[in-house]
matplotlib code that plots the C-alpha trace (Angstrom):
import matplotlib.pyplot as plt

x = [-20.2, -17.0, -17.8, -19.1, -16.0, -13.7, -15.6, -15.2, -11.6, -10.7, -13.2, -10.9, -7.4, -9.0, -10.2, -7.0, -5.0, -7.2, -6.4, -2.7, -2.7, -5.1, -2.3, 0.1, -1.6, -2.4, 0.7, 2.9, 1.8, -1.5, -0.6, 3.3, 4.3, 4.0, 1.4, -0.5, -0.7, -1.1, -4.1, -5.5, -5.6, -4.4, -7.3, -9.7, -8.4, -8.1, -11.9, -12.7, -10.9, -11.9, -15.0, -14.6, -12.2, -15.6, -18.3, -17.4, -16.5, -19.0, -21.9, -19.9, -20.1, -24.1, -24.9, -22.4, -24.7, -23.9, -27.4, -28.5, -28.6, -25.2, -26.9, -28.4, -24.8, -23.2, -26.1, -25.5, -21.6, -22.1, -24.3, -22.0, -18.9, -20.5, -21.9, -18.0, -16.4, -18.9, -17.9, -14.1, -14.5, -16.3, -13.7, -11.3, -12.8, -13.4, -9.6, -8.4, -10.4, -8.9, -5.1, -2.7, -1.7, 0.9, 3.3, 3.4, 6.0, 3.2, 5.3, 6.6, 5.5, 4.5, 0.8, -0.3, -3.1, -5.4, -7.3, -10.5, -9.0, -9.1, -12.1, -12.9, -13.4, -9.8, -8.3, -7.6, -5.6, -3.2, 0.0, 0.9, 4.0, 2.8, -0.2, -3.1, -3.4, -0.8, -1.9, 1.8, 2.6, 2.3, 4.4, 6.5, 5.9, 5.4, 2.9, 4.1, 2.4, 0.5, 0.7, -1.5, -5.2, -5.2, -3.7, -6.7, -8.5, -6.3, -6.9, -10.7, -10.6, -8.3, -10.9, -13.7, -11.4, -9.6, -5.8, -3.2, -1.5, -4.6, -4.6, -3.3, -2.7, -0.2, 1.8, 5.5, 8.0, 9.7, 13.3, 12.6, 11.9, 14.4, 16.1, 13.2, 12.6, 15.9, 15.9, 12.9, 13.4, 14.6, 17.3, 17.5, 18.4, 15.4, 13.4, 15.7, 15.7, 11.9, 11.6, 14.7, 13.3, 13.4, 17.2, 17.1, 14.9, 16.3, 19.7, 18.5, 16.7, 19.8, 22.0, 19.8, 20.3, 23.7, 24.0, 25.2, 21.9, 23.0, 23.2, 19.2, 16.2, 12.6, 9.7, 5.9, 3.7, -0.1, -2.3, -5.8, -5.3, -2.1, 0.8, 4.0, 8.1, 9.5, 13.4, 15.5, 18.4, 21.6, 20.4, 16.3, 16.0, 13.6, 15.7, 12.3, 8.9, 8.6, 5.0, 6.2, 4.8, 7.2, 8.8, 7.0]
y = [5.7, 4.7, 0.7, 2.2, 3.6, 0.5, -1.5, 1.0, 1.5, -2.4, -2.6, 0.0, -1.6, -5.1, -3.0, -1.3, -4.6, -6.3, -3.2, -3.1, -6.5, -5.2, -2.7, -4.9, -7.3, -4.3, -2.2, -4.7, -6.8, -5.8, -2.0, -1.5, 2.1, 4.1, 2.4, 2.7, 6.3, 6.1, 4.0, 5.4, 2.6, 4.4, 6.7, 3.3, 2.0, 4.9, 5.6, 1.6, 1.5, 4.5, 4.5, 0.5, 1.9, 4.4, 2.9, -0.7, 1.4, 3.9, 1.4, -0.5, 2.5, 3.0, -0.4, -1.1, -0.4, -2.3, -2.4, -5.2, -8.8, -10.5, -12.4, -9.6, -7.5, -10.4, -10.4, -6.8, -6.6, -10.0, -8.2, -5.0, -7.0, -9.4, -5.8, -4.7, -7.9, -7.4, -4.5, -5.2, -8.1, -6.2, -3.6, -5.8, -8.1, -4.3, -3.3, -7.2, -6.4, -3.6, -4.4, -4.4, -7.1, -6.4, -3.1, -4.0, -2.6, -1.1, -0.4, 2.6, 3.3, 1.0, 0.8, -0.6, -2.8, -3.9, -7.4, -5.2, -4.0, -7.8, -9.0, -12.8, -14.2, -13.4, -15.1, -18.4, -16.1, -15.9, -17.5, -20.6, -19.7, -16.9, -18.9, -16.5, -13.3, -12.1, -12.1, -11.1, -8.0, -6.6, -8.5, -7.1, -7.7, -6.6, -6.5, -8.1, -5.7, -8.3, -7.9, -9.1, -9.7, -10.3, -6.4, -5.3, -6.7, -5.8, -2.2, -2.6, -4.1, -0.6, 1.6, 0.4, 1.1, -2.0, -0.9, -3.8, -4.3, -5.8, -8.3, -11.2, -13.4, -10.8, -10.6, -11.5, -12.0, -8.3, -9.6, -10.1, -6.2, -4.6, -3.8, -2.3, -0.4, 1.0, 2.6, 4.0, 5.8, 9.4, 10.2, 10.7, 14.5, 15.5, 14.6, 16.4, 19.9, 19.3, 18.5, 18.7, 17.9, 14.6, 14.4, 12.8, 10.0, 9.1, 9.0, 6.3, 4.3, 4.4, 3.3, 0.5, -0.6, 0.1, 2.5, 5.7, 7.8, 10.0, 6.8, 6.2, 6.2, 7.3, 6.0, 7.2, 4.8, 5.1, 4.4, 5.0, 7.8, 9.8, 9.4, 7.7, 7.4, 4.1, 4.5, 2.0, 1.2, 0.6, -2.5, -1.5, -3.3, -1.6, 0.6, 1.8, 4.0, 7.3, 8.9, 11.6, 12.6, 11.8, 14.7, 16.2]
z = [30.6, 31.9, 30.4, 27.0, 26.1, 27.3, 25.1, 21.9, 22.5, 22.5, 19.8, 18.1, 19.0, 17.6, 14.3, 14.1, 14.1, 11.6, 9.3, 10.1, 8.6, 5.4, 4.7, 4.9, 2.1, -0.2, 0.0, 0.3, -2.6, -4.6, -4.6, -4.2, -5.0, -6.7, -8.5, -5.4, -6.2, -9.6, -9.6, -6.4, -4.3, -1.3, -1.1, -1.7, 1.4, 3.6, 2.5, 3.5, 6.8, 7.7, 7.6, 9.2, 11.7, 12.6, 12.1, 14.4, 17.4, 17.2, 17.4, 19.9, 22.0, 21.5, 22.3, 25.2, 28.2, 31.5, 31.8, 28.9, 30.1, 28.6, 25.9, 24.9, 24.4, 23.2, 20.2, 19.3, 19.6, 17.4, 14.5, 14.4, 14.3, 11.4, 9.4, 10.4, 8.6, 5.7, 4.9, 5.0, 3.5, 0.3, 0.6, -0.1, -2.6, -4.3, -4.0, -5.4, -8.6, -9.1, -8.2, -10.8, -12.4, -14.9, -16.0, -19.6, -21.9, -25.0, -28.0, -26.9, -23.1, -20.2, -18.8, -15.7, -16.5, -13.8, -13.0, -13.9, -17.2, -18.6, -19.9, -18.1, -21.4, -22.5, -19.3, -21.1, -23.5, -21.0, -22.0, -20.1, -18.8, -17.0, -15.2, -14.4, -13.3, -10.5, -6.9, -5.8, -7.2, -10.6, -13.2, -15.7, -19.1, -22.7, -25.3, -28.7, -31.2, -33.7, -37.9, -40.6, -40.0, -35.9, -36.1, -37.9, -35.2, -32.6, -33.6, -33.3, -30.0, -29.0, -30.5, -28.6, -25.5, -24.3, -25.1, -26.4, -22.9, -21.7, -24.1, -22.3, -26.3, -26.5, -23.2, -23.7, -21.2, -21.0, -21.0, -25.0, -25.4, -23.2, -26.6, -27.8, -25.2, -23.9, -27.7, -27.9, -24.2, -23.7, -21.8, -17.8, -18.5, -20.4, -17.3, -14.6, -16.7, -16.8, -12.8, -10.8, -7.8, -8.5, -8.2, -5.0, -5.9, -9.1, -7.4, -4.7, -8.0, -9.6, -6.4, -5.6, -9.4, -9.2, -12.4, -13.0, -12.4, -16.2, -17.8, -16.8, -19.7, -19.2, -21.2, -19.9, -17.9, -17.9, -15.4, -14.2, -12.4, -13.6, -15.3, -14.5, -15.0, -15.9, -15.5, -17.5, -16.7, -19.6, -21.9, -21.1, -17.5, -15.6, -12.5, -10.7, -11.2, -10.0, -9.9, -11.9, -15.6, -17.7, -20.4, -22.6]

ax = plt.figure().add_subplot(projection="3d")
ax.plot(x, y, z, "-o")
ax.set_aspect("equal")
plt.show()
């Protein structure tokens, strides 16, 4: 039993190291806070990594008998590592498909757009200046409201379940829309009157943005699992985001 526990412990240690590297990739790049909470990335990661961390070492504990021939033991361990690696790769692939690729200002709100929200046939519509879908964190963009016949086609697509923000042909640099966003935002006082517990977090965001907390304004942030709030600095630049419902 001592040798089995030693083998399982080493396997667990190596698995934990790989999980830590995966955590850095996922939460420093693909799912930065508070988006991880809003789109459910944290729950999915914990589920996948939890299963992976338990599966490999537990199977090693079962098969790592000192009485086995060395060749047979190496074969069994190799099969376990292969299964564990395949499960981990599949999990990371699933998380990459659901990763947020853009936070898009859409008329009077922001929306988190994931890679899976965009039809593969529309990838060619991404403006050349933006390149492809981001792998290093979501871009801050705006969706230009179409007009004329294009507006009618867009409405039909939206009625079918695809929001304006998930149509790459309408993506523009957010800097072109800061004034409009600022005009349509609500004063921060309205949010604090409903959720005073957010004051400390708002003060931290204002400090990083080097603005007066009272000067901030807010807009809703729509995500897959919950609503959040975008904080705008004077002029409309994004100062930060909160995993808190916007003011009603």
